[in-house]
ZATIVEX-675905 format. One record per residue (C-alpha): residue in one letter; x, y, z. Coordinates in Angstrom, 1 decimal. Layout:
N
<node residuo="A" px="X" py="Y" pz="Z"/>
...
//
This chain:
76
<node residuo="M" px="0.0" py="0.0" pz="-0.1"/>
<node residuo="A" px="1.3" py="3.1" pz="-0.8"/>
<node residuo="I" px="2.3" py="6.2" pz="1.7"/>
<node residuo="S" px="0.0" py="8.9" pz="1.4"/>
<node residuo="K" px="1.2" py="12.5" pz="1.0"/>
<node residuo="K" px="-0.2" py="13.1" pz="4.7"/>
<node residuo="E" px="1.7" py="10.4" pz="6.1"/>
<node residuo="W" px="4.6" py="11.2" pz="4.5"/>
<node residuo="K" px="4.2" py="15.0" pz="5.9"/>
<node residuo="R" px="3.9" py="13.2" pz="9.6"/>
<node residuo="I" px="7.3" py="11.1" pz="8.8"/>
<node residuo="K" px="9.1" py="14.4" pz="7.7"/>
<node residuo="V" px="7.4" py="16.1" pz="11.2"/>
<node residuo="F" px="8.9" py="12.9" pz="13.2"/>
<node residuo="G" px="12.4" py="13.1" pz="11.5"/>
<node residuo="A" px="12.7" py="16.9" pz="12.2"/>
<node residuo="N" px="11.4" py="16.3" pz="15.9"/>
<node residuo="V" px="14.1" py="14.0" pz="16.3"/>
<node residuo="R" px="16.7" py="16.2" pz="15.1"/>
<node residuo="R" px="15.8" py="18.9" pz="17.2"/>
<node residuo="E" px="15.7" py="16.5" pz="20.1"/>
<node residuo="R" px="19.4" py="15.7" pz="19.3"/>
<node residuo="V" px="20.6" py="19.0" pz="18.7"/>
<node residuo="R" px="19.2" py="20.1" pz="21.9"/>
<node residuo="R" px="21.4" py="17.5" pz="23.9"/>
<node residuo="R" px="24.2" py="18.5" pz="21.8"/>
<node residuo="W" px="24.7" py="15.0" pz="20.1"/>
<node residuo="T" px="26.1" py="14.3" pz="16.9"/>
<node residuo="Q" px="24.1" py="11.8" pz="14.6"/>
<node residuo="D" px="26.9" py="9.3" pz="15.4"/>
<node residuo="Q" px="26.4" py="9.6" pz="19.1"/>
<node residuo="L" px="22.4" py="9.4" pz="19.1"/>
<node residuo="A" px="22.8" py="6.3" pz="16.4"/>
<node residuo="E" px="25.2" py="4.7" pz="18.9"/>
<node residuo="K" px="22.8" py="5.1" pz="22.0"/>
<node residuo="A" px="19.9" py="3.9" pz="19.9"/>
<node residuo="Q" px="21.9" py="0.9" pz="18.3"/>
<node residuo="I" px="20.9" py="1.8" pz="14.6"/>
<node residuo="A" px="23.3" py="2.8" pz="11.7"/>
<node residuo="T" px="24.2" py="6.6" pz="11.7"/>
<node residuo="R" px="23.0" py="6.3" pz="7.8"/>
<node residuo="N" px="19.6" py="5.0" pz="9.1"/>
<node residuo="L" px="19.4" py="8.1" pz="11.3"/>
<node residuo="Q" px="20.4" py="10.6" pz="8.8"/>
<node residuo="K" px="17.4" py="9.1" pz="6.8"/>
<node residuo="V" px="14.8" py="9.4" pz="9.7"/>
<node residuo="E" px="16.2" py="13.0" pz="10.2"/>
<node residuo="A" px="15.7" py="13.8" pz="6.5"/>
<node residuo="G" px="12.1" py="12.3" pz="6.5"/>
<node residuo="E" px="13.3" py="9.8" pz="3.8"/>
<node residuo="I" px="12.2" py="6.4" pz="5.3"/>
<node residuo="N" px="9.0" py="5.0" pz="6.7"/>
<node residuo="L" px="10.8" py="3.5" pz="9.5"/>
<node residuo="L" px="9.8" py="0.8" pz="12.1"/>
<node residuo="L" px="8.3" py="1.1" pz="14.9"/>
<node residuo="T" px="11.3" py="-0.6" pz="16.8"/>
<node residuo="T" px="13.7" py="2.1" pz="15.5"/>
<node residuo="A" px="11.3" py="4.5" pz="16.6"/>
<node residuo="F" px="11.6" py="3.0" pz="20.3"/>
<node residuo="R" px="15.2" py="2.8" pz="20.1"/>
<node residuo="I" px="15.6" py="6.8" pz="19.3"/>
<node residuo="Q" px="12.8" py="7.4" pz="21.8"/>
<node residuo="L" px="14.5" py="5.7" pz="24.2"/>
<node residuo="A" px="18.1" py="7.2" pz="23.4"/>
<node residuo="L" px="16.7" py="10.3" pz="23.6"/>
<node residuo="R" px="14.8" py="10.2" pz="26.9"/>
<node residuo="C" px="12.1" py="12.2" pz="26.1"/>
<node residuo="P" px="8.3" py="12.0" pz="26.0"/>
<node residuo="W" px="6.3" py="10.5" pz="23.0"/>
<node residuo="K" px="4.6" py="13.7" pz="22.6"/>
<node residuo="R" px="8.0" py="15.7" pz="21.5"/>
<node residuo="L" px="8.4" py="13.5" pz="18.3"/>
<node residuo="M" px="5.2" py="12.0" pz="17.5"/>
<node residuo="P" px="3.6" py="14.6" pz="15.0"/>
<node residuo="V" px="0.3" py="15.6" pz="16.0"/>
<node residuo="D" px="-2.7" py="16.8" pz="13.4"/>
//
């Protein structure tokens, strides 16, 4: 099933929120990727809103950032 424009917008907002939280902590992409146990290139794609990531990957990022979901998940 194809991803709608609205869903892609949510993916991009999620990525921007991840980037904002990472920068707020003054972490590099490599540091967050290591803490979240994901590849740096995958984190780059997440932050750019280029991939529809797995829920398990989103959980790893959220746990590594130690921030509430409401800071990461887009709200309509």
